[in-house]
C-alpha positions as CSV (number, residue, x, y, z in Angstrom):
1,M,68.3,83.2,108.4
2,L,69.6,79.9,107.3
3,R,66.8,77.2,107.4
4,T,68.3,74.0,106.0
5,L,71.7,72.6,104.7
6,T,71.9,69.6,102.5
7,V,75.2,68.0,101.7
8,Q,75.8,65.1,99.4
9,N,79.0,63.2,98.6
10,L,81.4,65.8,100.1
11,V,84.5,64.1,101.5
12,V,83.4,61.8,104.2
13,V,79.8,63.1,104.0
14,R,77.4,60.8,102.0
15,H,74.3,62.6,102.7
16,V,73.4,65.1,105.6
17,D,70.3,67.1,105.8
18,I,70.1,69.5,108.8
19,E,67.6,72.2,109.9
20,F,68.6,75.2,111.7
21,G,66.6,77.5,113.9
22,P,67.0,81.0,115.3
23,G,69.3,81.7,118.2
24,L,72.5,79.8,118.9
25,T,73.0,76.2,117.3
26,V,76.1,74.5,118.6
27,M,77.6,71.5,116.8
28,S,79.8,69.0,118.7
29,G,81.5,65.7,118.1
30,E,84.7,63.8,118.4
31,T,87.8,65.2,116.9
32,G,87.9,64.2,113.1
33,A,84.1,63.5,113.0
34,G,83.7,66.0,110.1
35,K,82.2,69.2,111.9
36,S,84.6,71.5,110.0
37,I,83.6,69.9,106.6
38,L,80.0,71.2,107.1
39,I,81.5,74.7,107.5
40,E,83.5,74.1,104.4
41,A,80.3,72.8,102.7
42,L,78.5,76.1,103.5
43,G,81.3,78.0,102.2
44,L,81.1,76.1,98.8
45,A,77.3,77.0,98.7
46,L,78.2,80.6,99.1
47,G,80.7,80.8,96.4
48,E,84.1,79.8,97.8
49,R,86.6,78.0,95.5
50,A,85.7,74.5,94.5
51,D,88.2,71.7,94.5
52,S,87.4,68.4,92.7
53,R,89.2,66.5,95.6
54,L,86.3,67.3,97.7
55,V,84.1,64.9,95.9
56,R,83.6,61.7,98.0
57,A,85.5,58.8,96.6
58,G,83.5,56.8,94.1
59,D,81.1,59.5,93.2
60,A,81.0,61.9,90.2
61,R,79.8,64.8,91.9
62,A,79.2,66.7,95.3
63,T,76.2,68.8,95.9
64,V,75.6,71.4,98.6
65,T,72.1,73.0,99.0
66,A,71.4,75.9,101.5
67,V,67.9,77.5,102.0
68,F,67.7,80.9,103.5
69,D,64.8,83.0,104.8
70,L,65.0,86.5,103.4
71,A,61.8,87.8,104.9
72,R,63.7,90.6,106.9
73,L,66.4,91.1,104.3
74,P,64.9,93.6,101.7
75,A,68.2,94.6,100.3
76,L,69.0,90.9,99.4
77,K,65.7,90.4,98.0
78,A,66.5,93.5,95.7
79,L,69.5,92.0,94.7
80,L,67.9,88.8,93.5
81,A,65.1,90.8,91.9
82,E,67.7,92.8,89.9
83,H,69.1,89.7,88.5
84,E,65.5,88.2,87.8
85,I,66.1,85.2,90.1
86,D,64.0,86.2,93.2
87,S,61.5,83.8,94.8
88,G,59.6,85.5,97.4
89,D,61.0,85.2,100.9
90,E,62.9,82.1,100.1
91,C,66.3,81.7,98.7
92,V,67.8,78.3,97.6
93,V,71.4,78.3,96.7
94,R,73.2,75.2,95.2
95,R,76.8,74.3,94.4
96,I,77.6,71.2,92.3
97,V,81.4,70.3,92.3
98,L,82.3,67.8,89.5
99,R,85.0,65.1,89.9
100,D,86.5,65.8,86.4
101,G,86.7,69.5,87.3
102,G,84.7,72.6,87.6
103,S,81.5,73.5,89.3
104,R,78.1,74.9,88.7
105,A,76.2,77.4,90.8
106,F,72.5,78.1,91.2
107,I,70.3,80.4,92.8
108,N,66.5,79.6,93.0
109,A,67.1,77.0,90.3
110,S,68.6,79.6,88.0
111,P,72.2,79.1,87.0
112,V,74.3,82.0,88.0
113,P,78.0,83.0,87.9
114,V,80.0,82.0,91.0
115,Q,80.9,85.7,91.5
116,L,77.1,86.5,92.1
117,L,76.9,83.5,94.5
118,H,80.0,84.9,96.2
119,E,78.5,88.4,96.4
120,L,75.3,87.0,97.8
121,G,77.2,84.8,100.4
122,A,79.2,87.7,101.6
123,R,75.9,89.5,102.6
124,L,74.2,86.4,104.1
125,V,76.9,84.5,106.2
126,D,79.9,85.6,108.1
127,I,82.2,82.7,108.8
128,H,84.9,83.1,111.6
129,S,87.6,80.8,111.8
130,Q,91.3,81.0,112.2
131,H,91.6,82.3,108.6
132,A,88.8,84.9,109.5
133,N,91.0,86.1,112.4
134,Q,93.9,86.5,110.1
135,Q,91.7,88.6,107.7
136,M,90.9,90.7,110.9
137,M,94.6,91.7,111.2
138,K,94.4,93.6,107.8
139,R,93.8,97.4,108.4
140,D,91.2,97.7,105.7
141,V,89.0,95.1,107.5
142,Q,89.7,97.0,110.9
143,R,88.6,100.2,109.2
144,E,85.5,98.6,107.8
145,L,84.7,97.2,111.3
146,L,85.1,100.5,113.0
147,D,82.9,102.3,110.4
148,A,80.2,99.5,110.8
149,Y,80.4,99.8,114.4
150,G,80.1,103.6,114.5
151,G,77.3,103.5,111.7
152,H,79.5,105.8,109.3
153,A,77.8,104.6,106.0
154,A,76.3,108.0,105.2
155,A,79.6,109.9,106.0
156,L,81.7,107.4,104.0
157,A,79.5,107.8,101.0
158,T,79.9,111.7,101.3
159,V,83.7,111.3,101.5
160,A,83.8,108.7,98.6
161,A,81.6,110.9,96.3
162,A,83.8,114.1,97.1
163,C,86.9,112.0,96.4
164,Q,85.6,110.8,93.0
165,R,84.5,114.3,92.0
166,W,88.2,115.6,92.9
167,R,89.6,112.6,91.0
168,D,87.5,113.4,87.9
169,A,88.2,117.1,88.0
170,R,92.0,116.3,88.3
171,E,92.0,113.8,85.4
172,R,90.3,116.4,83.2
173,L,92.8,119.0,84.1
174,R,95.6,116.5,83.3
175,A,94.1,115.8,80.0
176,L,94.0,119.5,79.3
177,E,97.5,120.0,80.3
178,R,98.8,117.1,78.2
179,A,97.0,118.8,75.3
180,G,98.5,122.1,76.1
181,Q,102.0,120.7,76.3
182,D,101.8,119.4,72.6
183,R,103.0,122.7,71.2
184,D,104.1,121.0,68.0
185,R,100.6,119.7,67.3
186,I,99.1,123.2,68.0
187,E,101.5,124.8,65.5
188,L,100.7,122.2,62.9
189,V,97.0,122.5,63.3
190,R,97.2,126.3,63.1
191,Y,99.3,126.0,59.8
192,Q,97.0,123.4,58.1
193,Y,93.8,125.5,59.1
194,E,95.4,128.9,57.8
195,E,96.4,126.9,54.5
196,L,93.0,125.6,54.0
197,V,91.4,129.1,54.6
198,A,93.8,130.6,52.2
199,A,92.8,127.9,49.6
200,K,89.1,128.9,49.9
201,V,87.9,125.3,50.4
202,E,84.2,126.0,51.1
203,A,82.0,123.2,49.6
204,E,80.0,125.7,47.6
205,E,82.9,127.3,46.0
206,I,84.3,123.9,45.1
207,A,81.0,122.8,43.4
208,K,80.9,126.1,41.4
209,L,84.6,125.7,40.3
210,E,84.1,122.2,39.0
211,S,80.9,123.1,37.2
212,E,82.5,126.0,35.4
213,H,85.6,124.0,34.6
214,R,83.4,121.3,32.9
215,R,81.8,124.0,30.9
216,L,84.8,125.7,29.6
217,A,86.8,122.4,29.1
218,N,83.9,121.3,26.8
219,G,83.2,124.5,24.9
220,A,84.9,123.7,21.5
221,A,83.6,120.3,21.3
222,N,80.1,121.4,22.2
223,L,80.3,124.1,19.4
224,E,81.3,121.4,16.9
225,Q,78.3,119.2,17.9
226,L,75.9,122.1,17.9
227,A,77.2,123.2,14.4
228,G,76.5,119.8,13.0
229,L,73.0,119.6,14.5
230,R,72.2,123.1,12.8
231,A,73.5,121.7,9.5
232,L,71.0,118.7,9.8
233,L,68.2,120.6,11.0
234,G,68.7,123.8,8.9
235,D,66.4,125.8,6.4
236,D,68.5,125.2,3.3
237,E,67.6,122.5,0.8
238,D,69.4,119.7,2.5
239,G,68.2,120.6,6.0
240,A,65.4,118.8,7.8
241,L,63.3,121.8,8.2
242,A,63.3,122.6,4.4
243,R,62.6,118.9,3.5
244,L,59.8,118.8,6.2
245,R,58.1,122.0,4.7
246,A,58.3,120.4,1.3
247,A,56.6,117.4,2.5
248,E,53.9,119.4,4.2
249,G,53.3,121.2,0.9
250,R,52.7,117.9,-0.8
251,A,50.5,116.7,2.0
252,R,48.4,119.8,1.8
253,T,47.8,119.1,-2.0
254,L,47.0,115.5,-1.1
255,A,44.5,116.6,1.5
256,K,42.5,118.7,-1.0
257,R,41.9,115.3,-3.0
258,S,41.4,113.0,-0.1
259,D,39.9,113.4,3.2
260,E,41.8,110.5,4.7
261,S,45.1,112.6,4.3
262,A,44.0,115.3,6.8
263,G,45.7,113.4,9.8
264,L,49.0,113.1,7.8
265,L,49.0,116.8,7.1
266,D,48.5,117.7,10.8
267,T,51.3,115.4,11.7
268,L,53.7,117.0,9.2
269,A,52.7,120.6,10.2
270,Q,53.6,119.6,13.9
271,A,56.9,118.2,12.8
272,V,57.7,121.5,11.0
273,V,56.9,123.5,14.2
274,F,59.0,121.0,16.5
275,T,61.9,121.1,14.3
276,G,61.9,124.9,13.9
277,E,61.9,125.1,17.7
278,A,64.8,122.6,18.0
279,L,66.8,124.6,15.4
280,G,66.2,127.9,17.5
281,E,67.3,125.9,20.7
282,V,70.5,124.9,18.8
283,E,71.3,128.5,17.7
284,R,70.6,129.7,21.3
285,L,73.1,127.2,22.7
286,E,75.6,128.1,20.0
287,A,75.6,131.7,21.2
288,A,75.9,130.8,25.0
289,V,79.1,128.7,24.4
290,E,81.9,130.5,26.0
291,I,85.6,129.9,24.7
292,D,88.0,131.5,27.3
293,P,91.3,129.6,27.1
294,S,92.9,131.9,29.7
295,R,90.0,131.4,32.1
296,L,90.1,127.7,31.5
297,A,94.0,127.7,32.2
298,R,93.4,129.4,35.6
299,L,90.6,127.0,36.5
300,D,93.0,124.2,35.7
301,D,95.6,125.6,37.9
302,R,93.1,126.1,40.8
303,I,91.8,122.7,40.5
304,A,95.2,121.1,40.4
305,A,96.1,123.0,43.7
306,L,93.3,121.7,45.3
307,H,93.9,118.1,44.3
308,A,97.3,118.5,45.6
309,L,96.1,119.8,48.8
310,A,93.6,116.9,49.2
311,R,96.4,114.3,48.3
312,K,98.5,115.9,51.0
313,H,96.0,115.1,53.6
314,Q,95.1,111.8,52.0
315,L,91.4,112.5,51.1
316,A,89.2,113.5,48.2
317,M,89.0,117.2,47.1
318,G,85.4,117.2,48.1
319,D,86.3,116.3,51.8
320,L,88.5,119.4,52.3
321,P,85.8,121.6,53.7
322,T,85.1,118.9,56.4
323,L,88.7,118.8,57.2
324,L,88.9,122.5,57.5
325,Q,86.0,122.4,60.1
326,R,87.6,119.7,62.1
327,L,90.8,121.8,62.3
328,A,88.9,124.8,63.3
329,D,87.3,123.0,66.2
330,E,90.6,121.6,67.3
331,L,92.3,124.9,67.2
332,A,89.3,126.5,69.1
333,A,89.7,124.0,71.6
334,F,93.4,124.7,72.0
335,E,92.7,128.4,72.3
336,Q,90.1,127.9,74.9
337,G,92.4,125.8,77.0
338,A,93.6,128.8,79.1
339,S,90.0,129.5,80.2
340,A,89.1,125.9,80.6
341,R,92.2,125.4,82.8
342,A,91.0,128.2,85.2
343,A,87.6,126.8,85.4
344,L,89.1,123.4,86.1
345,D,91.5,124.8,88.7
346,A,88.4,126.2,90.5
347,E,86.5,123.1,90.3
348,L,89.5,121.1,91.7
349,A,90.0,123.4,94.7
350,E,86.3,123.3,95.4
351,A,86.2,119.5,95.4
352,L,89.2,119.4,97.5
353,A,87.7,121.6,100.0
354,A,84.4,119.6,99.9
355,W,86.4,116.3,100.6
356,Q,88.3,117.9,103.4
357,A,85.0,119.0,105.1
358,A,83.6,115.5,104.6
359,A,86.7,113.8,105.7
360,A,86.9,116.0,108.9
361,T,83.1,115.0,109.7
362,L,84.1,111.4,109.3
363,T,87.2,111.7,111.5
364,K,85.0,113.2,114.2
365,A,82.7,110.4,114.0
366,R,85.4,107.9,114.2
367,R,86.9,109.4,117.1
368,A,83.6,109.2,119.0
369,A,83.1,105.6,117.9
370,V,86.7,104.6,119.0
371,K,85.9,105.8,122.6
372,K,82.9,103.6,122.8
373,M,84.5,100.8,120.8
374,D,87.7,100.7,123.0
375,K,85.7,100.5,126.2
376,E,83.3,97.8,125.0
377,I,85.9,95.5,123.5
378,T,88.3,95.9,126.5
379,A,85.6,94.9,128.7
380,R,84.7,91.8,126.6
381,V,88.4,90.9,126.4
382,R,88.9,91.0,130.1
383,E,85.7,89.0,130.7
384,L,87.3,86.2,128.2
385,G,90.2,85.6,130.6
386,L,92.5,88.5,129.8
387,P,91.9,90.5,133.1
388,H,94.8,93.1,132.4
389,A,94.2,93.4,128.7
390,S,93.2,96.8,127.1
391,F,92.0,97.3,123.5
392,S,92.4,100.6,121.5
393,V,91.9,101.7,118.0
394,A,94.7,103.9,116.7
395,L,93.8,106.7,114.1
396,T,96.8,108.0,112.2
397,P,97.1,110.3,109.1
398,T,97.3,108.4,105.9
399,G,100.1,110.9,104.9
400,E,98.6,111.0,101.6
401,D,98.6,114.3,99.6
402,A,95.6,113.4,97.5
403,P,92.0,112.7,98.9
404,Q,91.2,109.2,99.5
405,P,87.9,107.5,99.4
406,H,88.0,106.2,103.0
407,G,88.9,109.3,104.6
408,S,92.2,111.0,105.9
409,E,93.2,108.5,108.6
410,R,94.6,104.8,108.9
411,V,92.8,102.5,111.2
412,E,94.6,100.1,113.3
413,F,93.5,97.8,116.2
414,T,96.0,97.6,119.0
415,V,96.2,95.6,122.4
416,A,98.2,95.6,125.4
417,T,97.7,92.2,127.2
418,N,99.7,93.4,130.5
419,P,99.4,96.6,132.4
420,D,103.0,97.5,131.8
421,Q,103.2,96.7,128.1
422,A,102.7,99.3,125.4
423,P,99.9,98.8,123.1
424,G,100.9,97.0,119.8
425,P,99.2,95.4,116.6
426,I,97.1,92.6,117.7
427,N,99.0,89.9,115.7
428,K,102.4,91.2,117.1
429,I,101.2,91.3,120.8
430,A,98.7,88.5,121.3
431,S,99.6,84.7,121.4
432,G,97.5,82.2,119.6
433,G,95.0,81.6,122.4
434,E,94.9,85.4,123.2
435,L,94.3,86.3,119.7
436,S,91.3,83.9,119.4
437,R,89.7,85.4,122.6
438,I,90.4,89.0,121.4
439,A,88.9,88.1,117.9
440,L,85.7,86.9,119.6
441,A,85.4,89.9,121.6
442,I,85.8,92.1,118.3
443,Q,83.3,89.9,116.6
444,A,80.7,90.1,119.4
445,A,81.1,93.8,119.6
446,T,80.8,94.5,115.8
447,V,78.6,91.6,114.5
448,S,75.3,93.4,115.2
449,H,76.4,96.4,113.4
450,A,77.6,94.5,110.3
451,G,74.1,93.8,109.3
452,I,75.1,90.0,108.4
453,P,71.9,87.6,109.4
454,V,74.1,84.4,110.0
455,V,77.4,84.0,111.8
456,V,79.3,80.9,112.0
457,Y,82.1,80.2,114.6
458,D,84.4,77.4,113.8
459,E,85.9,76.2,117.2
460,V,86.5,79.6,118.6
461,D,86.9,78.2,121.9
462,T,90.1,76.5,121.2
463,G,92.5,76.7,124.2
464,I,89.9,78.0,126.4
465,G,88.2,76.3,129.5
466,G,86.7,76.8,132.9
467,T,85.1,80.0,133.8
468,T,86.4,81.7,130.5
469,A,84.5,79.0,128.5
470,N,81.2,80.0,130.4
471,I,81.8,83.6,129.4
472,V,82.5,82.5,125.7
473,G,79.2,80.8,125.9
474,R,77.4,83.7,127.3
475,T,79.1,86.0,124.7
476,L,77.8,83.7,122.0
477,R,74.4,83.9,123.2
478,A,74.6,87.7,123.4
479,V,75.7,87.7,119.7
480,A,72.8,85.4,118.8
481,A,70.3,87.8,120.2
482,G,70.8,89.9,117.2
483,C,71.5,87.3,114.5
484,Q,71.6,83.5,113.9
485,V,74.7,81.9,115.2
486,I,76.1,78.5,114.4
487,C,79.1,77.3,116.5
488,I,81.2,74.3,116.4
489,T,82.7,73.6,119.7
490,H,84.6,71.1,121.8
491,S,83.8,72.9,125.1
492,P,80.8,71.5,127.2
493,Q,80.4,75.0,128.6
494,V,79.9,76.7,125.3
495,A,77.7,73.5,124.1
496,S,75.6,74.1,127.1
497,A,74.6,77.7,125.9
498,G,73.0,76.7,122.6
499,D,69.4,76.9,121.9
500,A,69.8,73.8,119.9
501,H,72.5,71.2,119.6
502,V,73.7,69.0,116.6
503,K,75.8,65.9,117.2
504,V,78.4,65.0,114.5
505,S,79.6,61.5,114.4
506,K,81.8,59.4,112.1
507,S,81.3,55.8,111.4
508,V,83.5,53.1,109.4
509,K,81.7,50.3,107.7
510,D,83.3,47.9,105.3
511,G,86.2,50.3,104.8
512,V,84.0,53.2,104.1
513,T,83.9,56.3,106.3
514,E,80.7,58.3,106.7
515,T,79.7,61.4,108.7
516,R,76.4,61.8,110.3
517,L,74.4,64.4,111.9
518,E,71.9,64.1,114.7
519,A,69.7,66.8,116.1
520,L,69.6,66.3,119.9
521,D,66.6,66.5,122.2
522,E,66.8,67.3,125.8
523,A,68.0,63.9,126.9
524,T,70.4,63.2,124.3
525,R,71.8,66.6,124.7
526,E,72.6,66.0,128.3
527,E,74.3,62.7,127.4
528,E,76.5,64.5,124.8
529,I,77.5,67.3,127.2
530,A,78.3,64.6,129.7
531,R,80.6,63.0,127.2
532,M,82.3,66.4,126.5
533,L,82.7,66.7,130.2
534,G,85.0,63.7,130.1
535,A,82.7,61.1,131.6
536,A,83.9,57.6,130.3
537,K,80.6,56.3,131.0
538,V,77.3,58.4,131.4
539,T,76.1,58.3,134.9
540,A,73.6,60.0,136.9
541,A,76.2,62.3,138.3
542,S,77.6,63.3,134.9
543,L,74.1,63.8,133.6
544,G,73.4,66.0,136.6
545,H,76.6,68.1,135.9
546,A,75.6,68.4,132.3
547,R,72.0,69.7,133.4
548,D,73.5,72.2,135.7
549,L,75.6,73.6,132.9
550,I,72.8,73.9,130.6
551,A,70.6,75.6,133.4
552,A,73.5,78.1,134.2
553,A,74.3,78.9,130.5
554,T,70.6,79.3,129.4
555,G,69.1,80.5,132.4
556,R,66.2,78.0,132.0
557,G,66.0,77.2,135.7
558,A,67.7,74.8,138.0
559,A,68.5,71.3,136.9
560,K,66.1,68.6,137.8
561,R,67.7,65.8,139.9
């Protein structure tokens, strides 16, 4: 429920702060007083497009603040909690429009994108005006109204889910078919895979190949180095081993004469042992060196071939095994395409059958809702001064071969305003005044099903008077039994039906125009309705007439004289 609306510096409004209660609130005033500006202000607060020209002359910004009670709206409280901007049962939305361009949006004092404000607003307030009536002429909107009226949310969700499943399966099948159609790619992958298999590009084999090549390629050079080491370490008179042995003998002789030389003798003895061991290792390595020119040539050829293969694929030789595995996986996917296609064909057929069943269930529910809706809206239209009119909802096949998320039929609202007239689309059959009344009848029949807590009517009674205006007032009160209704009106009969009455007035002082709002009490309300009845001057008779209207419209008892 909308609790308060505060408007500052918007067009001709300097400052307006108005409270709203439950039921039906009517707003009246002279033409041009600024009533519709308040509707525009509410639209701004709820995310409609901002225009810097709306800022009051001489001011830098315009601000609109609306406070809503969400106590009975758990879904909206959950939406705010999801964005971490919840504040209990109260929701404060604020929109600032800047004269130099742009705007800022806030929910519960937190800055938010206008898109979020618009999403919240669409679920909080339904504004009905001439533009809204035009929206009602769209088939998508008519389908949504029918489904809301019939309570088809669960059936629609099932249809949409089945449609999405079918679309997903179809897309995967198309992707598989696109892959299968690339025969050139299949042949290339197969050729490259077989070439790598023949080249034996396993990672372990390549590592061994490189190790053996290094060993054979360095054999002669290694032998030369080992021969030099053997000569240096050898046991002949110039070798290190022979010289160390001679040094050991002298140290032994010295040790017999000097106890301090014992350590030197031990060191030289160890050096002789270590040098002998090193010489033995050199001789072992010499014996192990392999000189095989023919084997080395074969290895050169093999490695050259692998390098050429790697260059062909623009990668390093060591990456050939990874390429082999990728090609194997791709080839396997191609070869499995036939079985995968069969599985997808079956899944697609199953998804289509599920959608057809869900769509048939929805169609059945829609037909049942159409019967009830036709009867109710026809009765409402006739009450609103079109006694020969008949309303009907036409369901026609979409003609689409593929499943659609909204079912298998189009929905169109039709009307005949005369008994000898064939039904046709509302916007082609009804005149302007008739369209307004038909729209009100549709809104009255569907508003309680839409789940919107606040409904605003902007001069829905245009072109209506007399008894029909009384019925409009009663219709609005009936709507207000299920939600909060705010109605801008020029009709005294409609104004008399309100639970609360706000007067909008405009004044000009020192060349400055300003709109004001006044919540009327019982006495001032009677005076305003007397004015709306056309009384040039409020008299006891005009006040009595106003009391009679209020009593008749609200059922609050006979008017006091």
